[in-house]
ZADO-1210 file (C-alpha; in nm, 4 decimals, padded with zeros to 6 digits):
<atoms>
<atom x="00.0099" y="00.0123" z="00.0125" code="MET" pos="1"/>
<atom x="00.1099" y="00.3503" z="-00.0371" code="ASN" pos="2"/>
<atom x="00.1581" y="00.5204" z="00.2903" code="HIS" pos="3"/>
<atom x="00.1973" y="00.8809" z="00.3133" code="ASP" pos="4"/>
<atom x="00.4269" y="01.0224" z="00.5842" code="PRO" pos="5"/>
<atom x="00.1625" y="01.2709" z="00.6769" code="SER" pos="6"/>
<atom x="-00.0954" y="01.0120" z="00.7460" code="GLU" pos="7"/>
<atom x="00.1403" y="00.8398" z="00.9950" code="ASN" pos="8"/>
<atom x="00.2037" y="01.1780" z="01.1515" code="HIS" pos="9"/>
<atom x="-00.1731" y="01.1982" z="01.2127" code="LEU" pos="10"/>
<atom x="-00.2258" y="00.8485" z="01.3297" code="GLU" pos="11"/>
<atom x="00.0350" y="00.9056" z="01.5935" code="ASN" pos="12"/>
<atom x="-00.1435" y="01.2346" z="01.7041" code="LEU" pos="13"/>
<atom x="-00.4776" y="01.0510" z="01.7353" code="LEU" pos="14"/>
<atom x="-00.3269" y="00.7400" z="01.9352" code="ARG" pos="15"/>
<atom x="-00.1690" y="01.0136" z="02.1782" code="GLY" pos="16"/>
<atom x="-00.5060" y="01.1661" z="02.2357" code="LEU" pos="17"/>
<atom x="-00.6674" y="01.0860" z="02.6103" code="ALA" pos="18"/>
<atom x="-01.0382" y="01.1524" z="02.7110" code="PRO" pos="19"/>
<atom x="-01.0716" y="01.4491" z="02.9261" code="ALA" pos="20"/>
<atom x="-01.1655" y="01.3781" z="03.2800" code="THR" pos="21"/>
<atom x="-01.5215" y="01.3912" z="03.3911" code="VAL" pos="22"/>
<atom x="-01.6085" y="01.7326" z="03.5688" code="SER" pos="23"/>
<atom x="-01.7641" y="01.6717" z="03.9155" code="PRO" pos="24"/>
<atom x="-02.1020" y="01.8573" z="03.8330" code="ALA" pos="25"/>
<atom x="-02.1578" y="01.6522" z="03.5220" code="LEU" pos="26"/>
<atom x="-02.0912" y="01.3177" z="03.7435" code="ALA" pos="27"/>
<atom x="-02.3446" y="01.4461" z="03.9853" code="GLN" pos="28"/>
<atom x="-02.6120" y="01.5452" z="03.7350" code="ARG" pos="29"/>
<atom x="-02.5700" y="01.1790" z="03.5717" code="VAL" pos="30"/>
<atom x="-02.6051" y="01.0252" z="03.9192" code="ASP" pos="31"/>
<atom x="-02.9396" y="01.2152" z="03.9965" code="GLU" pos="32"/>
<atom x="-03.0661" y="01.1248" z="03.6669" code="GLU" pos="33"/>
<atom x="-03.0005" y="00.7752" z="03.7122" code="LEU" pos="34"/>
<atom x="-03.1709" y="00.7857" z="04.0647" code="LYS" pos="35"/>
<atom x="-03.4833" y="00.9426" z="03.8851" code="LEU" pos="36"/>
<atom x="-03.4610" y="00.6764" z="03.6473" code="ASP" pos="37"/>
<atom x="-03.4647" y="00.3888" z="03.9253" code="MET" pos="38"/>
<atom x="-03.7683" y="00.5793" z="04.1057" code="ASN" pos="39"/>
<atom x="-03.9644" y="00.5393" z="03.7850" code="TRP" pos="40"/>
<atom x="-03.9163" y="00.1704" z="03.7824" code="LEU" pos="41"/>
<atom x="-04.0545" y="00.1109" z="04.1128" code="GLY" pos="42"/>
<atom x="-03.8568" y="-00.0251" z="04.3946" code="SER" pos="43"/>
<atom x="-03.4688" y="-00.0144" z="04.3937" code="THR" pos="44"/>
<atom x="-03.4211" y="-00.3659" z="04.4770" code="SER" pos="45"/>
<atom x="-03.5806" y="-00.5052" z="04.1689" code="ARG" pos="46"/>
<atom x="-03.2755" y="-00.6162" z="03.9392" code="ARG" pos="47"/>
<atom x="-03.2863" y="-00.4569" z="03.5918" code="PRO" pos="48"/>
<atom x="-03.3252" y="-00.6989" z="03.3286" code="GLY" pos="49"/>
<atom x="-03.5813" y="-00.9097" z="03.5234" code="ARG" pos="50"/>
<atom x="-03.9215" y="-00.9472" z="03.3452" code="LEU" pos="51"/>
<atom x="-04.2380" y="-00.8828" z="03.5068" code="PRO" pos="52"/>
<atom x="-04.4289" y="-01.1941" z="03.6623" code="ARG" pos="53"/>
<atom x="-04.6976" y="-01.1956" z="03.4140" code="TRP" pos="54"/>
<atom x="-04.4875" y="-01.2242" z="03.1092" code="LEU" pos="55"/>
<atom x="-04.3769" y="-01.5731" z="03.1963" code="ALA" pos="56"/>
<atom x="-04.7328" y="-01.6858" z="03.2102" code="SER" pos="57"/>
<atom x="-04.8164" y="-01.5530" z="02.9185" code="ALA" pos="58"/>
<atom x="-04.5250" y="-01.7035" z="02.7322" code="SER" pos="59"/>
<atom x="-04.6322" y="-02.0384" z="02.8722" code="TRP" pos="60"/>
<atom x="-04.9889" y="-01.9867" z="02.7588" code="ALA" pos="61"/>
<atom x="-04.8584" y="-01.8981" z="02.4076" code="SER" pos="62"/>
<atom x="-04.6327" y="-02.1920" z="02.3827" code="LEU" pos="63"/>
<atom x="-04.9256" y="-02.4113" z="02.4503" code="GLY" pos="64"/>
<atom x="-05.1407" y="-02.2373" z="02.1821" code="ALA" pos="65"/>
<atom x="-04.8652" y="-02.2678" z="01.9406" code="ALA" pos="66"/>
<atom x="-04.8462" y="-02.6515" z="02.0378" code="ALA" pos="67"/>
<atom x="-05.2021" y="-02.6844" z="01.9819" code="ALA" pos="68"/>
<atom x="-05.2334" y="-02.5225" z="01.6527" code="VAL" pos="69"/>
<atom x="-04.9341" y="-02.7338" z="01.5313" code="ALA" pos="70"/>
<atom x="-05.0867" y="-03.0857" z="01.6343" code="VAL" pos="71"/>
<atom x="-05.4364" y="-02.9682" z="01.4699" code="MET" pos="72"/>
<atom x="-05.2634" y="-02.8633" z="01.1543" code="SER" pos="73"/>
<atom x="-05.1347" y="-03.1942" z="01.0932" code="PHE" pos="74"/>
<atom x="-05.4462" y="-03.3963" z="01.2044" code="MET" pos="75"/>
<atom x="-05.6860" y="-03.4662" z="00.9012" code="PRO" pos="76"/>
<atom x="-06.0136" y="-03.2776" z="00.8412" code="ALA" pos="77"/>
<atom x="-06.2933" y="-03.4744" z="00.9569" code="PRO" pos="78"/>
<atom x="-06.5058" y="-03.5755" z="00.6379" code="ALA" pos="79"/>
<atom x="-06.8912" y="-03.5036" z="00.6547" code="PRO" pos="80"/>
<atom x="-07.0728" y="-03.8058" z="00.7514" code="SER" pos="81"/>
<atom x="-07.3973" y="-03.9337" z="00.6390" code="ALA" pos="82"/>
<atom x="-07.5530" y="-03.9294" z="00.9897" code="SER" pos="83"/>
<atom x="-07.4925" y="-03.5327" z="01.0056" code="LEU" pos="84"/>
<atom x="-07.6866" y="-03.5115" z="00.6856" code="ALA" pos="85"/>
<atom x="-07.9774" y="-03.7298" z="00.8530" code="GLU" pos="86"/>
<atom x="-07.9649" y="-03.5453" z="01.1753" code="ASN" pos="87"/>
<atom x="-08.0668" y="-03.1796" z="01.2120" code="PRO" pos="88"/>
<atom x="-07.7850" y="-02.9336" z="01.2166" code="ALA" pos="89"/>
<atom x="-07.8847" y="-02.7770" z="01.5503" code="VAL" pos="90"/>
<atom x="-08.0728" y="-02.9164" z="01.8188" code="LEU" pos="91"/>
<atom x="-08.3510" y="-02.7083" z="02.0553" code="PRO" pos="92"/>
<atom x="-08.2390" y="-02.6717" z="02.4098" code="VAL" pos="93"/>
<atom x="-08.4858" y="-02.4405" z="02.5765" code="ALA" pos="94"/>
<atom x="-08.7650" y="-02.2072" z="02.4840" code="THR" pos="95"/>
<atom x="-08.8525" y="-01.9497" z="02.7597" code="ILE" pos="96"/>
<atom x="-09.1355" y="-01.6955" z="02.7334" code="ARG" pos="97"/>
<atom x="-09.1618" y="-01.4075" z="03.0001" code="GLU" pos="98"/>
<atom x="-09.4641" y="-01.1886" z="03.0163" code="TRP" pos="99"/>
<atom x="-09.4022" y="-00.8323" z="03.0373" code="GLU" pos="100"/>
<atom x="-09.7360" y="-00.6751" z="03.0510" code="ASP" pos="101"/>
<atom x="-10.0994" y="-00.7947" z="03.0459" code="VAL" pos="102"/>
<atom x="-10.3438" y="-00.5492" z="02.9310" code="GLN" pos="103"/>
<atom x="-10.7264" y="-00.6085" z="03.0240" code="ASN" pos="104"/>
<atom x="-10.9263" y="-00.4937" z="02.7145" code="ASP" pos="105"/>
<atom x="-11.2585" y="-00.5291" z="02.8818" code="GLY" pos="106"/>
<atom x="-11.5819" y="-00.7649" z="02.8233" code="ILE" pos="107"/>
<atom x="-11.7029" y="-00.7713" z="02.4888" code="HIS" pos="108"/>
<atom x="-12.0083" y="-00.9696" z="02.3594" code="TYR" pos="109"/>
<atom x="-11.9778" y="-01.2293" z="02.0557" code="SER" pos="110"/>
<atom x="-12.2182" y="-01.2673" z="01.7748" code="ALA" pos="111"/>
<atom x="-12.3984" y="-01.5237" z="01.9639" code="GLU" pos="112"/>
<atom x="-12.4393" y="-01.2381" z="02.2340" code="ARG" pos="113"/>
<atom x="-12.2146" y="-01.4276" z="02.4755" code="LEU" pos="114"/>
<atom x="-11.9871" y="-01.2378" z="02.7242" code="PRO" pos="115"/>
<atom x="-11.6046" y="-01.2884" z="02.6337" code="GLU" pos="116"/>
<atom x="-11.3183" y="-01.1163" z="02.8582" code="GLN" pos="117"/>
<atom x="-11.0735" y="-00.9804" z="02.5972" code="HIS" pos="118"/>
<atom x="-10.6738" y="-00.9602" z="02.7333" code="MET" pos="119"/>
<atom x="-10.3646" y="-00.8529" z="02.5339" code="THR" pos="120"/>
<atom x="-10.0541" y="-01.0465" z="02.6631" code="VAL" pos="121"/>
<atom x="-09.7202" y="-00.8769" z="02.5735" code="ILE" pos="122"/>
<atom x="-09.4246" y="-01.1266" z="02.6237" code="SER" pos="123"/>
<atom x="-09.0833" y="-01.1949" z="02.5133" code="ARG" pos="124"/>
<atom x="-08.9757" y="-01.5300" z="02.3568" code="GLU" pos="125"/>
<atom x="-08.6178" y="-01.6777" z="02.4036" code="ARG" pos="126"/>
<atom x="-08.5288" y="-01.9793" z="02.1999" code="GLN" pos="127"/>
<atom x="-08.1844" y="-02.1430" z="02.2506" code="THR" pos="128"/>
<atom x="-08.0177" y="-02.4171" z="01.9895" code="TRP" pos="129"/>
<atom x="-07.7024" y="-02.6126" z="02.0230" code="ILE" pos="130"/>
<atom x="-07.4959" y="-02.7475" z="01.7539" code="ASP" pos="131"/>
<atom x="-07.3814" y="-03.1056" z="01.8566" code="PRO" pos="132"/>
<atom x="-07.1005" y="-03.0613" z="01.5960" code="ARG" pos="133"/>
<atom x="-06.8880" y="-02.8128" z="01.8098" code="ASP" pos="134"/>
<atom x="-07.0915" y="-02.7084" z="02.0967" code="GLY" pos="135"/>
<atom x="-07.1914" y="-02.3670" z="01.9784" code="ALA" pos="136"/>
<atom x="-07.5015" y="-02.2148" z="02.1173" code="GLN" pos="137"/>
<atom x="-07.7339" y="-01.9821" z="01.9536" code="MET" pos="138"/>
<atom x="-08.0049" y="-01.7650" z="02.1212" code="THR" pos="139"/>
<atom x="-08.2658" y="-01.5748" z="01.9444" code="VAL" pos="140"/>
<atom x="-08.4978" y="-01.3490" z="02.1330" code="GLU" pos="141"/>
<atom x="-08.8133" y="-01.1657" z="01.9906" code="TYR" pos="142"/>
<atom x="-09.0974" y="-00.9874" z="02.1414" code="PRO" pos="143"/>
<atom x="-09.4570" y="-01.1291" z="02.1238" code="ARG" pos="144"/>
<atom x="-09.7874" y="-00.9803" z="02.1477" code="GLN" pos="145"/>
<atom x="-10.0981" y="-01.1867" z="02.1474" code="GLN" pos="146"/>
<atom x="-10.4705" y="-01.1203" z="02.1980" code="LYS" pos="147"/>
<atom x="-10.6626" y="-01.3717" z="02.4063" code="LEU" pos="148"/>
<atom x="-11.0427" y="-01.4200" z="02.4412" code="VAL" pos="149"/>
<atom x="-11.1591" y="-01.6141" z="02.7407" code="LEU" pos="150"/>
<atom x="-11.5074" y="-01.7127" z="02.8264" code="PRO" pos="151"/>
<atom x="-11.7058" y="-01.5380" z="03.1034" code="VAL" pos="152"/>
<atom x="-11.9555" y="-01.6665" z="03.3131" code="SER" pos="153"/>
<atom x="-12.1610" y="-01.4842" z="03.5536" code="PHE" pos="154"/>
<atom x="-12.2918" y="-01.6395" z="03.8479" code="GLN" pos="155"/>
</atoms>
């Protein structure tokens, strides 16, 4: 390589340089800033670099989820069977009707001139079905209004 004598002189000058000593004021400011940073972390007894407790639990949970996904990806998909085609896709579980209001519409007379009590029943019906293939539960809720006619006998 081609070495210029001025380059050697420059390198020798750079090697001879030493860093300046830190002033006491700068050292004190750095110490104060570090103490403030440690206060932000909470307790000073906590070792720096230690992970929070919840992170270890979350790591194990995500590892389990990843293992489950890996196992499920190698399992063959279930073929649709003839029994599912014969059976309904969802099975009824419950039907619940709750009365919200009952209104008395009074006594009216029919065409045969018989007294009848007319009532309006306002209710809410909730039906629940379950899918036996995967256990999914479906609930449908809808309002209902019925007019009732009851016979009346005066004694």
